[in-house]
C-alpha positions as a Python dict, from the first residue, in 0.01 Angstrom:
ca = {
    (1, 'M'): (0, 0, 0),
    (2, 'C'): (-5, 263, -272),
    (3, 'Y'): (-247, 245, -562),
    (4, 'A'): (-127, 491, -826),
    (5, 'D'): (-318, 586, -1140),
    (6, 'T'): (-324, 859, -1404),
    (7, 'T'): (-575, 1101, -1546),
    (8, 'A'): (-569, 1298, -1872),
    (9, 'N'): (-603, 1676, -1845),
    (10, 'D'): (-791, 1901, -2087),
    (11, 'D'): (-467, 2062, -2208),
    (12, 'G'): (-319, 1729, -2323),
    (13, 'T'): (-100, 1678, -2018),
    (14, 'A'): (-151, 1399, -1765),
    (15, 'T'): (-135, 1371, -1389),
    (16, 'A'): (-9, 1069, -1200),
    (17, 'F'): (-163, 1041, -853),
    (18, 'C'): (-196, 805, -560),
    (19, 'C'): (-427, 741, -268),
    (20, 'C'): (-142, 842, -33),
    (21, 'G'): (-156, 1201, -161),
    (22, 'W'): (140, 1187, -401),
    (23, 'S'): (94, 1342, -747),
    (24, 'E'): (303, 1457, -1043),
    (25, 'D'): (205, 1646, -1359),
    (26, 'H'): (356, 1533, -1689),
    (27, 'A'): (359, 1664, -2043),
    (28, 'I'): (250, 1332, -2195),
    (29, 'P'): (35, 1044, -2067),
    (30, 'D'): (308, 780, -2119),
    (31, 'T'): (539, 964, -1880),
    (32, 'A'): (263, 990, -1622),
    (33, 'D'): (196, 615, -1656),
    (34, 'T'): (564, 542, -1595),
    (35, 'A'): (571, 769, -1290),
    (36, 'A'): (259, 606, -1144),
    (37, 'E'): (404, 260, -1193),
    (38, 'R'): (737, 364, -1040),
    (39, 'H'): (562, 517, -738),
    (40, 'Q'): (345, 213, -681),
    (41, 'N'): (636, -30, -717),
    (42, 'A'): (852, 175, -479),
    (43, 'G'): (583, 145, -212),
    (44, 'D'): (557, -229, -270),
    (45, 'A'): (935, -267, -232),
    (46, 'V'): (936, -81, 101),
    (47, 'E'): (652, -298, 232),
    (48, 'S'): (824, -623, 134),
    (49, 'V'): (1146, -519, 313),
    (50, 'A'): (952, -428, 627),
    (51, 'A'): (768, -762, 634),
}
């Protein structure tokens, strides 16, 4: 199961990241939050189909 989160960078950008190694840099924190949520939900969907 993926557990995605975000972190704010010193330059005002944000990074979405996950324990699985996935990460994306974004210009604004809201976009990073959306990407983290999308990544985490995609992993949940794959797991529920496999079950």
